[in-house]
C-alpha positions, -999 to 999 in steps of 0.1 A, spaced: -793 -403 -59 -795 -375 -86 -793 -383 -121 -772 -361 -146 -780 -364 -184 -761 -389 -204 -756 -394 -240 -780 -419 -257 -774 -435 -290 -801 -462 -297 -793 -493 -280 -776 -498 -248 -746 -513 -266 -744 -483 -286 -745 -458 -259 -718 -479 -241 -697 -478 -272 -701 -440 -275 -694 -434 -240 -660 -454 -241 -650 -438 -275 -655 -404 -256 -628 -415 -233 -606 -425 -260 -610 -463 -265 -627 -486 -290 -649 -513 -279 -629 -543 -279 -637 -567 -252 -668 -587 -254 -696 -565 -236 -720 -593 -225 -721 -591 -188 -755 -581 -174 -756 -559 -142 -762 -590 -121 -733 -608 -137 -711 -577 -128 -726 -578 -92 -719 -614 -89 -680 -608 -100 -678 -580 -73 -699 -600 -47 -675 -631 -52 -643 -608 -46 -658 -596 -12 -665 -632 -4 -675 -633 33 -668 -671 35 -633 -665 19 -623 -635 42 -638 -641 75 -633 -678 79 -595 -679 80 -591 -650 105 -621 -655 127 -601 -672 155 -574 -644 152 -601 -615 154 -617 -631 183 -584 -628 204 -582 -590 196 -613 -576 212 -634 -606 213 -670 -606 201 -673 -570 207 -647 -564 181 -659 -591 155 -697 -583 158 -697 -546 161 -665 -543 142 -680 -558 112 -708 -531 114 -684 -503 118 -663 -514 89 -694 -520 67 -707 -487 72 -674 -470 66 -668 -492 35 -702 -482 21 -690 -447 21 -659 -455 2 -679 -475 -22 -702 -448 -29 -673 -424 -37 -660 -449 -60 -694 -458 -77 -698 -420 -85 -665 -416 -102 -671 -452 -119 -703 -439 -133 -685 -409 -150 -655 -428 -164 -667 -467 -170 -634 -482 -183 -615 -514 -175 -586 -491 -163 -607 -480 -134 -589 -463 -104 -558 -451 -124 -579 -440 -154 -602 -421 -129 -571 -402 -115 -561 -394 -151 -595 -377 -160 -600 -361 -127 -565 -345 -129 -570 -332 -165 -563 -296 -168 -557 -291 -129 -532 -264 -118 -517 -262 -84 -495 -232 -73 -487 -227 -109 -480 -263 -115 -502 -280 -142 -506 -314 -125 -529 -322 -152 -500 -322 -176 -485 -351 -195 -456 -347 -172 -477 -355 -139 -506 -374 -148 -489 -407 -158 -469 -408 -126 -500 -401 -105 -522 -431 -121 -488 -452 -122 -489 -456 -84 -527 -466 -83 -522 -502 -94 -525 -532 -71 -534 -570 -70 -544 -595 -43 -552 -632 -40 -570 -652 -15 -559 -687 -29 -534 -693 0 -559 -691 27 -582 -719 6 -548 -740 5 -545 -737 41 -582 -744 48 -579 -776 27 -549 -785 46 -570 -783 79 -595 -809 61 -567 -833 54 -556 -831 89 -592 -836 101 -597 -867 80 -563 -884 82 -545 -871 111 -517 -859 88 -504 -824 89 -494 -811 56 -461 -792 56 -456 -760 40 -443 -773 9 -474 -793 6 -497 -763 12 -477 -743 -14 -482 -772 -39 -520 -771 -31 -518 -733 -37 -499 -737 -71 -527 -760 -82 -555 -737 -73 -540 -706 -91 -536 -728 -123 -573 -738 -121 -582 -703 -119 -561 -694 -148 -579 -722 -168 -612 -710 -157 -605 -674 -166 -594 -683 -199 -630 -690 -209 -651 -665 -227 -664 -637 -204 -700 -646 -208 -693 -681 -192 -675 -663 -165 -704 -641 -157 -727 -673 -152 -697 -689 -134 -700 -656 -108 -738 -658 -109 -735 -693 -95 -709 -680 -69 -736 -656 -55 -762 -683 -47 -733 -705 -35 -724 -679 -10 -760 -668 -1 -773 -704 3 -739 -720 16 -739 -694 44 -774 -703 53 -765 -740 54 -737 -734 76 -756 -713 100 -783 -736 103 -764 -766 107 -740 -753 133 -769 -739 155 -789 -770 154 -761 -794 160 -739 -775 185 -748 -788 220 -745 -756 238 -750 -719 230 -733 -689 242 -757 -663 258 -765 -631 240 -743 -611 266 -712 -631 255 -720 -625 217 -727 -587 221 -706 -578 248 -680 -600 259 -642 -588 256 -611 -607 250 -576 -595 247 -550 -619 240 -526 -594 222 -504 -583 252 -515 -547 243 -531 -528 273 -548 -502 252 -586 -512 248 -590 -488 218 -559 -501 200 -568 -537 205 -604 -531 192 -588 -514 161 -566 -543 154 -599 -565 157 -611 -545 128 -586 -558 103 -604 -590 96 -635 -572 86 -614 -547 67 -595 -575 48 -628 -590 38 -643 -558 27 -620 -552 -2 -618 -559 -39 -652 -542 -47 -636 -520 -74 -635 -552 -94 -671 -538 -108 -650 -512 -124 -624 -533 -140 -654 -552 -157 -669 -519 -172 -661 -526 -207 -678 -559 -206 -708 -548 -188 -741 -536 -205 -753 -501 -194 -719 -498 -176 -726 -462 -163 -750 -478 -141 -743 -514 -139 -706 -507 -126 -718 -482 -96 -747 -504 -85 -724 -536 -87 -702 -518 -63 -729 -506 -39 -750 -538 -39 -721 -563 -33 -710 -542 -4 -747 -542 12 -754 -577 5 -719 -587 20 -726 -569 52 -759 -586 56 -746 -621 48 -714 -616 70 -733 -602 101 -757 -632 101 -727 -655 97 -706 -640 125 -734 -637 150 -744 -673 144 -708 -686 147 -702 -666 179 -733 -681 194 -720 -715 189 -685 -714 203 -682 -743 229 -649 -738 244 -629 -706 238 -595 -719 245 -596 -752 225 -616 -738 195 -604 -702 191 -571 -700 210 -556 -735 202 -576 -752 177 -562 -788 171 -568 -788 134 -552 -753 129 -583 -733 121 -611 -720 146 -642 -726 123 -627 -761 113 -625 -770 150 -661 -756 158 -676 -776 129 -657 -809 142 -666 -804 180 -703 -793 172 -719 -808 142 -694 -836 140 -668 -849 116 -695 -857 86 -711 -822 87 -676 -807 93 -665 -821 61 -695 -808 40 -693 -773 56 -655 -770 50 -661 -781 13 -687 -753 11 -660 -729 23 -634 -739 1 -657 -738 -30 -665 -702 -20 -628 -694 -18 -623 -708 -52 -650 -685 -65 -635 -656 -47 -600 -664 -62 -614 -669 -95 -633 -636 -95 -602 -618 -82 -582 -634 -112 -608 -623 -135 -610 -585 -125 -571 -583 -120 -566 -595 -155 -587 -567 -168 -565 -543 -148 -534 -557 -166 -550 -557 -199 -560 -519 -195 -523 -510 -180 -509 -530 -211 -532 -514 -235 -517 -479 -223 -482 -492 -230 -473 -495 -193 -459 -528 -188 -429 -549 -203 -443 -572 -231 -475 -550 -233 -478 -561 -271 -487 -596 -258 -506 -588 -227 -528 -567 -247 -537 -594 -269 -573 -608 -270 -583 -642 -280 -613 -652 -303 -637 -647 -276 -623 -613 -270 -609 -622 -235 -573 -610 -224 -561 -645 -220 -523 -635 -218 -531 -611 -190 -548 -637 -170 -517 -660 -170 -495 -630 -163 -516 -628 -131 -512 -664 -124 -474 -661 -127 -474 -630 -104 -495 -650 -78 -471 -677 -81 -440 -653 -70 -462 -635 -45 -467 -669 -26 -430 -680 -25 -421 -662 4 -445 -683 24 -424 -715 21 -397 -697 42 -418 -675 64 -454 -670 71 -445 -637 87 -428 -624 54 -460 -636 34 -485 -621 61 -464 -585 53 -470 -590 18 -508 -596 21 -508 -565 42 -490 -545 14 -516 -557 -10 -544 -546 13 -526 -512 20 -517 -506 -17 -554 -516 -26 -567 -490 -1 -545 -464 -12 -555 -469 -49 -589 -460 -36 -577 -430 -18 -560 -413 -46 -590 -408 -71 -612 -399 -42 -587 -371 -28 -585 -359 -63 -621 -356 -67 -627 -337 -35 -596 -314 -35 -591 -308 -72 -622 -313 -91 -651 -300 -68 -667 -281 -94 -652 -295 -126 -661 -331 -119 -690 -340 -144 -710 -371 -127 -725 -399 -147 -760 -414 -143 -752 -423 -106 -745 -391 -87 -744 -384 -50 -750 -347 -56 -745 -325 -26 -735 -352 -4 -704 -363 -26 -678 -341 -9 -690 -349 26 -690 -387 19 -656 -382 -1 -640 -369 32 -653 -394 53 -640 -421 28 -606 -404 29 -604 -406 67 -612 -441 69 -587 -452 41 -560 -433 60 -569 -449 94 -571 -484 82 -541 -481 60 -522 -472 91 -535 -503 110 -523 -527 85 -488 -511 93 -492 -515 133 -477 -546 152 -505 -567 163 -488 -583 193 -469 -571 225 -441 -575 233 -427 -568 197 -404 -594 185 -387 -602 152 -410 -632 148 -442 -612 154 -433 -575 142 -453 -562 113 -427 -561 82 -455 -546 60 -439 -512 59 -407 -525 43 -420 -543 13 -446 -515 7 -419 -486 5 -399 -511 -15 -428 -518 -39 -438 -481 -42 -400 -472 -48 -394 -497 -74 -427 -487 -95 -415 -450 -94 -379 -460 -103 -393 -480 -132 -415 -452 -143 -388 -427 -143 -363 -451 -162 -386 -468 -187 -423 -464 -180 -426 -425 -187 -415 -430 -223 -441 -455 -234 -470 -453 -209 -496 -431 -225 -529 -432 -202 -562 -418 -207 -573 -427 -241 -544 -408 -261 -551 -432 -290 -583 -446 -307 -577 -477 -325 -592 -497 -352 -607 -530 -335 -582 -552 -354 -553 -530 -345 -567 -526 -308 -561 -563 -303 -526 -564 -312 -511 -530 -303 -475 -531 -296 -458 -520 -264 -444 -486 -263 -407 -496 -267 -415 -517 -298 -437 -488 -312 -409 -462 -305 -382 -483 -319 -402 -490 -353 -416 -457 -357 -450 -466 -343 -454 -494 -372 -492 -493 -384 -506 -480 -351 -526 -450 -355 -525 -423 -328 -550 -395 -327 -544 -365 -304 -578 -361 -287 -590 -332 -268 -614 -354 -248 -628 -325 -229 -642 -307 -259 -651 -341 -276 -672 -349 -245 
């Protein structure tokens, strides 16, 4: 990678603070995460044990081992391209706002067909539509339910699973209310739990499974239980499991203001997390596929509800199955906790720019300089997000798809702006792709568009009211409500892009836009900055 000059101001902390102030913000969060700590958060969000295990059986029915094994490789390569594009932008603009702030900075001053898209009228709207949140906790609740079924022959109802889910998200709120340095340690533990836990699962399943599938089955067998006749379409559907897992790596960006040497720690956190997740995930998938005993009873119709749980029970036996499922459950807990941590920073950043109702409260920091209010806002959001599961698993699946699509599109917008509008004007940070930046950005754009379309497609044929993919409906609804909310309220108070530099004490209690406007701004100090000149 090429390296551009960067500003140095004594210690790494002073340098990080100087870079942040050039972007328009004071250092308010506790900058105590090491590069490995940030990698830990990002790798935990990618969690191969949390992402691959619930959907393993479904993916095998859409292309078989061919789609699962080689699909993981395909998805990982393209995801690395997207990660490289995001890492370069992250290095240039290391702020907690991440994707939406990058869009602001890239659009600054741009003119298209006489329209100044970098003006205050367009920039906030462009950045507004970038925000998205996702959660993995319901999958953990379902896995726990399968363990209960295995141990007691009792099958938990939908309401019981939702109650388990509620308990999990509350625990995540408690964990993420701790100081960020403790969360850093928590996520470092998560890294080793994932790596060593995966290794133990692989060894136990291989050793104790009575028979093994031949290599021909693992690497070339094709299976299609979707009803669709197009092999290409079925293979592409099989990629959804891998793509669902390979998401959330932008969390390194949202931890930027708490990461030491953020211009390098953030970008490398993204890249290392993707590469390590690919290696760990591929080993896991190959090992599990070798150990399938009976495709029909373990993959198509598992008695305990989840294919891998059934494989653990049929192969290593009940005692080992309990141990292995507990390893996966803990990994899912680590993953959900990391997602909560990263998304709470996004809420904090959005509230800091006056974008949310109750921004005054959501932006407050506690004595450990942690945005605890933003954490519990996320927990409340996850509660409402999970409610549709009680009435319809199809509806909930549509919402999960929307989250994945929205996440992908939030990656797409700054990358598109970078390759189309800022080819010459973009000033990279220490992590630079150099002459490869635009080609990699084009590949990233192609992949995001393709996979986003896939998440809107029906997965079974014939398509019925029960199995149709309704993701397009809530997606359009969410985007429409966001734009409407912006048009009516947000545009008056949303001031993105560091249009204010605040004293540290004031930064912890800045009022939301509505309250500030009504009261003449109170004691808030606003400075109009020409950030390009200052930088």
